Structure formats: C-alpha cells, structure tokens
C-alpha positions in Angstrom: -30.7 22.7 5.1 -28.2 23.0 2.1 -30.6 21.8 -0.1 -33.4 24.0 0.0 -34.7 26.0 -3.3 -33.9 29.5 -3.4 -36.6 32.1 -2.3 -38.5 33.4 -5.1 -38.4 37.5 -5.3 -42.1 37.9 -5.6 -44.9 36.7 -3.5 -47.4 33.9 -4.8 -49.6 36.1 -7.1 -48.5 38.9 -9.3 -51.8 40.1 -9.9 -52.6 40.5 -6.7 -49.8 40.8 -4.3 -50.2 38.7 -1.0 -50.2 40.7 2.1 -46.8 40.1 3.3 -46.9 38.2 6.7 -44.3 40.3 8.5 -44.6 38.4 12.0 -44.3 34.8 10.4 -41.4 35.7 8.3 -39.5 37.2 11.2 -40.0 34.0 13.2 -39.4 31.8 10.2 -36.3 33.2 9.4 -35.0 33.3 13.0 -35.1 36.9 13.3 -33.1 37.2 10.1 -30.8 34.6 10.3 -32.2 33.0 7.3 -31.4 36.0 5.2 -27.7 35.9 5.8 -25.5 34.7 3.0 -23.8 31.3 3.0 -25.5 28.1 4.2 -28.4 29.7 6.0 -29.1 26.4 7.7 -25.8 26.6 9.6 -26.8 30.1 10.8 -30.3 28.4 12.0 -28.4 25.6 14.0 -26.1 28.1 15.6 -29.5 30.0 16.5 -30.8 27.2 18.1 -27.6 26.4 20.0 -27.8 29.8 21.4 -31.3 29.3 22.2 -30.9 25.8 24.2 -27.9 27.6 26.0 -29.9 30.5 27.2 -32.7 28.3 28.3 -30.3 26.4 30.1 -28.9 29.3 31.9 -32.4 30.4 32.8 -33.4 27.2 34.4 -30.2 26.9 36.4 -30.8 30.3 37.8 -34.2 29.2 39.0 -33.8 27.9 43.1 -34.7 24.2 43.7 -34.7 23.9 47.4 -31.3 24.6 48.7 -29.8 23.8 45.4 -30.0 25.0 41.5 -30.9 22.4 39.2 -28.4 21.8 36.2 -31.1 21.0 34.1 -34.7 21.4 34.1 -36.8 19.4 31.9 -39.8 21.4 32.0 -38.1 24.7 31.1 -36.4 23.0 28.1 -39.7 20.9 27.0 -41.7 24.2 27.2 -39.0 26.2 25.0 -38.9 23.3 22.3 -42.6 22.7 22.0 -43.1 26.4 21.7 -40.3 26.4 18.8 -42.6 23.5 17.3 -45.5 25.4 17.5 -44.5 28.8 16.1 -42.2 26.9 13.6 -45.2 25.0 12.0 -47.1 28.4 11.7 -44.4 30.7 10.5 -43.0 28.0 8.0 -46.0 27.3 6.4 -47.1 30.9 6.3 -43.8 31.8 4.5 -43.9 28.9 2.3 -47.1 30.1 1.0 -46.0 33.6 0.4 -42.9 32.5 -1.2 -44.9 30.0 -3.4 -42.0 27.4 -2.6 -42.3 24.3 -0.7 -39.3 24.8 1.5 -38.0 27.9 1.4 -34.0 28.4 1.9 -34.4 31.3 4.3 -36.5 29.5 6.5 -34.5 28.3 9.3 -36.9 28.0 12.3 -37.1 24.3 11.5 -33.1 23.9 12.0 -33.4 26.2 15.5 -36.0 23.7 16.4 -34.1 20.5 15.4 -30.7 21.9 17.0 -32.6 22.4 20.1 -33.9 19.0 20.0 -30.4 17.2 19.6 -29.1 19.2 22.5 -32.2 19.2 24.7 -32.4 15.1 24.5 -29.0 14.1 23.8 -27.6 16.1 26.9 -30.4 15.3 28.9 -30.7 11.2 28.5 -30.1 8.9 29.3 -29.9 9.1 32.9 -27.7 6.1 33.5 -24.7 7.8 31.6 -23.3 10.2 34.6 -23.9 10.5 38.4 -26.6 12.9 39.6 -25.2 16.3 40.1 -27.1 19.6 41.4 -24.9 22.7 41.2 -24.6 25.6 38.8 -21.9 25.5 36.0 -21.4 27.7 33.1 -22.1 25.0 30.5 -23.3 22.3 32.6 -26.7 23.9 33.1 -27.8 22.4 29.9 -27.6 18.9 31.2 -29.4 16.5 33.6 -27.3 14.8 36.0 -23.9 15.6 34.4 -21.4 18.2 33.7 -20.9 18.6 29.9 -18.7 21.0 28.4 -18.2 23.2 25.4 -17.3 19.8 23.3 -20.8 18.5 23.7 -22.3 21.4 22.5 -19.8 21.6 19.5 -20.6 17.8 18.9 -24.1 18.1 18.8 -24.0 21.0 16.4 -22.0 19.0 14.2 -24.1 15.6 14.4 -27.3 17.7 13.7 -25.6 19.4 10.5 -24.6 16.4 9.1 -27.6 14.4 9.6 -29.7 17.6 8.4 -27.8 17.4 5.2 -27.8 13.6 5.0 -31.2 12.9 5.5 -31.5 9.2 6.8 -34.8 7.7 7.1 -37.5 8.8 7.5 -35.9 12.3 7.1 -36.8 12.4 3.3 -40.0 10.6 3.4 -41.6 13.3 5.9 -40.6 16.1 3.7 -43.7 15.4 1.8 -45.9 16.3 4.5 -48.1 19.4 3.6 -47.4 23.0 4.8 -44.7 23.7 7.7 -45.2 19.9 8.9 -42.9 19.2 5.7 -40.6 21.9 6.6 -40.1 21.2 10.3 -40.4 17.1 10.7 -37.1 16.4 8.6 -35.2 18.7 11.1 -36.9 16.8 14.1 -35.6 13.5 12.7 -32.2 14.6 12.3 -32.2 16.0 15.8 -33.1 12.5 17.1 -30.4 10.9 15.2 -27.9 13.6 16.6 -29.3 13.0 19.9 -28.4 9.3 19.6 -24.9 10.2 18.8 -24.5 12.3 21.8 -25.9 9.4 24.1 -23.2 7.0 22.2 -20.4 9.9 22.8 -21.4 10.1 26.4 -21.5 6.3 27.0 -17.9 6.0 25.4 -16.7 8.7 27.7 -15.8 11.2 25.3 
C-alpha cells in the first residue's frame, strides 16, 4: 500500500530491546518482498499473483476422474485462508515489533488481498463462461473458463488501484486493532477487484 508509514529503525522499547520475531517478519514481508525499494505493496501484490498461479498449477495437476480440473475451489480456499491466518499473526507481530500501526515493509496483506481478487474474480460467477475440464497453462486458475494472462494483469491492476484508492469500507476497517487493521482493507480491495473482473468477463473482454 502506498500510504503506509515507514518502518522505524529500532524496536518498540529502547530500554529493553524486544526479541526479534524472525519468523513473523519473514512472513509479514513475504520472504523479503517488503524490503524491496520502490512501492513494496506492488511487490507484495506480485507475490500474491505468483502464489495464486502456483496454487492453480498444483490443483490442475490433481486427477479428477478422467480429467484435470482447471480450477479447484478447495485448494484455493485452503491457500487463501492460510494467508489470512498467518497474515493476521505475522502482521500484528511486525507492527508491535516496529511500533507502527501499518509498517511499510509488511506486504502479506497485499499477498492475501491479491490472492482473493484472482481467486474470486476468476472463479465466479459460474454463468459467465461454459464448463471446461482440461489443463491449460493459465486457464488452470479459473472455474469453468479459460482465462488468459490478460485477466491476471487486469486483476493485478484493479487490485492495486483499489488498494491505493481505499473505497468504503477499506479506510474504516484500517482502524481495527493489530493485524486485522492491516489485513482487512486489502481484503476489501480484493473484493472490489474481483467485481471488476466479473464485469470484464461479462463484457467479454
């Protein structure tokens, strides 16, 4: 997110330095993506895009009778909820360690929000495109349709736009305590981006 405050150089307490939550910081920064210069939120979103594509490729490799599913909702829901849980924990721990409400280097929220945008936007609604059961390089992230790289790019652009704009109730949920305030606004942006993808699919773009 573009408006995040910068990370302070020292932990919360200068008298008694806090124990560094190494694992939490690794997860909160998406394995270091949050430390990259120039718009760490964008790097986090790219991490979410890579994660949802990898999960889709894995799901498409699982046999389903005589077919391979081009989209497995159980795999995607499992991965998404996992990002939610570890995001809430790690983002909250990082915020406490850096004594900042929403540290700039924490990008697990962008990973989770971007995942939500593609998972829902490319997986629903069912009526948009005909049923399809076969493997394709990028179609494996969709449900009943073969969406190509253009939808991945559009989902990325839409999510970044809504994450920066923060339409209602994104700004309001930022006031939630701990990791909830860090994660929830990106979930809102992900839902808006998913709706944008639905509209694009209905329009046949």
